C-alpha positions, 0 to 999 in steps of 0.5 A, spaced: 528 511 538 525 511 531 531 513 527 531 515 520 537 513 516 538 516 509 539 511 504 543 515 499 548 515 504 547 511 510 547 517 515 542 518 520 537 523 518 533 524 524 532 521 531 525 521 534 524 518 542 518 513 543 512 515 546 513 514 554 507 509 556 503 515 560 503 519 553 500 513 549 495 512 555 494 520 553 492 519 547 488 513 547 484 517 551 484 523 547 482 518 542 476 516 546 473 523 548 474 525 541 470 519 538 464 521 542 464 528 538 467 526 532 461 521 530 456 526 532 459 531 526 455 531 520 457 528 513 458 536 511 462 538 517 467 532 517 468 533 510 469 540 510 475 538 515 478 533 511 478 538 505 482 543 509 487 538 511 488 535 505 489 543 502 494 544 508 497 538 506 498 540 498 501 547 501 506 543 504 508 539 499 516 540 497 518 539 504 514 533 505 517 530 499 524 531 500 522 528 507 520 522 504 527 522 499 531 523 504 528 518 509 527 512 505 530 514 498 524 515 494 526 519 488 523 526 488 519 526 482 515 520 485 515 523 492 511 529 490 506 525 486 505 521 493 503 527 497 498 530 492 495 523 492 495 523 499 492 529 499 486 527 493 485 521 498 482 525 503 479 530 498 475 524 495 473 521 501 470 528 503 466 528 497 464 521 496 463 518 503 456 519 504 454 516 497 458 510 499 455 510 506 448 511 505 443 507 508 440 500 504 434 498 503 432 491 503 425 488 503 423 484 508 417 482 513 417 489 516 414 495 513 420 498 513 427 494 513 435 497 512 442 497 513 445 503 516 453 504 516 455 506 523 462 507 526 465 503 530 470 508 534 477 509 534 481 505 529 489 503 529 493 504 522 499 500 522 503 503 516 510 501 512 516 505 510 515 505 503 509 509 502 509 513 508 504 519 507 499 515 501 499 509 506 497 513 512 491 517 508 489 510 505 488 508 511 485 514 515 481 517 510 475 513 509 475 511 517 474 518 519 469 519 514 466 513 517 465 517 523 471 514 526 477 517 529 484 514 528 491 513 531 496 511 526 503 508 528 508 509 522 514 505 521 520 507 526 524 508 519 520 515 517 519 519 523 519 525 520 514 523 514 510 521 521 511 528 524 509 532 518 503 529 517 501 529 525 502 537 525 498 538 519 492 533 522 493 538 529 493 544 524 486 543 521 483 537 525 479 537 532 483 534 537 484 527 538 481 526 531 487 524 528 493 522 532 501 519 532 504 514 537 511 512 537 512 505 540 515 498 538 512 492 537 511 491 544 507 497 545 503 496 538 501 490 541 498 493 547 495 498 543 492 493 539 489 490 545 487 496 549 479 496 549 478 503 547 481 501 539 476 498 535 479 495 529 486 495 526 489 497 519 495 493 517 500 494 511 507 490 512 509 484 510 505 477 511 510 475 517 508 481 521 500 481 518 499 474 521 502 477 528 497 482 528 491 479 525 493 473 531 493 479 536 487 483 534 483 475 532 484 474 540 481 480 542 475 479 536 477 486 533 476 487 525 483 487 522 484 489 514 491 486 512 495 489 506 501 485 505 506 481 500 505 480 493 509 478 487 505 479 482 504 477 475 504 481 468 502 477 462 503 479 455 499 476 449 502 476 442 496 480 440 498 486 445 501 493 444 507 491 446 510 498 447 505 500 452 506 494 455 513 494 456 513 501 458 508 500 463 511 493 466 518 497 467 515 503 470 512 498 475 518 495 477 522 500 478 517 505 482 520 507 489 526 502 487 522 497 486 519 496 493 512 496 492 507 490 493 503 492 487 509 492 482 509 487 476 515 482 479 514 476 475 513 477 467 510 472 462 510 473 455 508 469 449 513 465 445 512 469 439 513 476 441 518 474 447 525 476 444 522 483 442 519 484 449 524 482 452 529 486 448 524 492 449 525 491 457 532 490 457 533 497 453 528 500 457 532 498 464 539 500 461 537 507 460 534 508 468 539 513 471 540 510 478 543 516 483 541 521 489 533 521 489 533 528 491 536 529 483 530 531 478 533 526 473 533 520 477 529 514 475 532 509 480 534 511 488 537 507 493 533 501 497 531 504 504 535 500 508 542 495 509 538 489 510 532 490 504 538 490 499 542 484 502 535 480 502 535 482 495 542 481 492 541 473 496 534 472 493 538 474 486 545 470 487 541 464 489 537 464 483 543 465 479 545 459 482 539 456 481 540 457 473 537 463 472 540 467 467 543 475 468 542 480 463 543 486 467 545 488 473 545 482 479 551 486 483 552 490 489 555 497 487 561 500 491 559 506 493 555 509 499 548 508 501 543 502 499 543 502 491 542 496 487 542 496 480 536 494 475 536 487 475 534 483 469 533 475 470 530 470 465 530 462 465 528 463 471 527 455 475 520 455 478 523 453 485 528 459 485 528 465 490 525 470 485 519 466 483 517 464 489 518 469 494 517 477 493 522 481 491 522 488 494 527 492 489 528 493 482 529 485 479 524 483 473 524 476 471 521 475 464 519 468 462 517 465 455 510 461 455 507 457 450 500 460 451 496 464 456 493 458 459 501 456 461 501 463 463 495 464 468 497 457 470 504 460 473 501 466 475 497 463 480 503 458 482 504 463 488 502 463 496 501 471 494 495 473 491 495 481 491 494 484 483 495 482 476 496 485 470 494 483 463 496 485 456 492 483 451 485 484 447 481 487 452 475 483 452 479 477 452 483 480 458 476 481 461 475 474 461 481 472 463 481 476 469 477 471 473 482 466 472 487 470 476 487 468 483 489 476 485 485 481 488 486 487 483 487 485 476 488 491 471 487 490 464 492 494 459 494 498 464 499 499 470 496 496 476 495 502 482 491 504 488 485 508 487 481 512 492 475 510 488 477 502 487 477 497 493 485 494 493 488 488 497 489 481 496 488 474 497 492 467 500 498 470 503 497 478 500 492 479 505 484 480 508 479 485 507 479 491 502 481 498 503 478 504 499 473 506 495 465 503 496 468 497 499 474 499 504 469 504 507 465 499 510 470 495 513 470 499 519 463 500 520 457 497 524 453 494 519 447 495 522 440 492 520 434 496 522 427 493 522 421 496 523 414 494 524 407 496 522 405 503 526 400 502 532 393 503 530 391 510 531 
């Protein structure tokens, strides 16, 4: 049984039965059959259908957004924005996939030699709960335009969001091209191992990602993993401090802080430390925590009770280790899984808030003597997903190469963008999604060597 719990109240919201074994077999058979036709579609025809899917999603924006809000607590304004981004993703690949996958000529001893990008077959996307619509599009859109078909396995806590996407796919795409499976961990392993599945895309925790990678690797199937992060944000004394503080707080509290690419550890050069700390504290104090369905809510609940309990453990253990808590840090005595915006300073380097991924509205702000120390501390992490640098732009570009992350934003909020590759290193994952690099993760990069023509 997939069950969503409204995190604002703790009450059951929706239940969906798991697929029977025969149903999953039928879906995999349908995917295999659909692939034979879909791969033969022209780019133009695939694009037209993905645009229809995007339009259908946009027209259902309010319902989809409210499903996210009630199933996992995303504030309604953010849920609408996520729905729009999902539609944009399908539209973007409909427009640009052909250029991303264009053959590349490479000179050799042949009369003609080149690389072309051919589809692999059915691709499995295993999705988390924190961005159930956007991450589905991020997984599916590039793969579909490359000529693959896609099977999506959503997290068990967001069955309504999964069903909604499935309804739109069924309405706009040929049968079997984009399907959903509702299954547990054992069933997911069986799907990964099924010979008809030719690749796996996974977004989620590092622990689960290692399991998925192990299963896929044992079957010699490519896997792309987007895992956890403990992302640093570095603020230099020459930065636009107002812009930096605004973006850092926004990044830290989006989706109640439940984002892998959120700024979590903030390193500030000492001459501007007090000013930045005060600005961040003022902004975090002004945030409105409440019902995510209300238009003026900034921070909704965490998605589940266990997530809140683990976050509170991290905070209390970090304070016990010597950190100062300037804001928040206490469990509210209200229904639901709310957690207050929390600001920690003087955080020991071996404490949970520094070493672990904090999945909630908890910001760590630390003073550094200079940028070299900031980069050293930023890289003292098992994660390597994304980072932000706030300073002179030219200097920021030079610093980017020193940061051990898959993405660096200079003077801007870290985000995923359909036009640009996204992914991490170290415990933050393998491979890339999105952009011209991501779409090539699930293709056969085929070399073609053409010898001289037979003389007439």
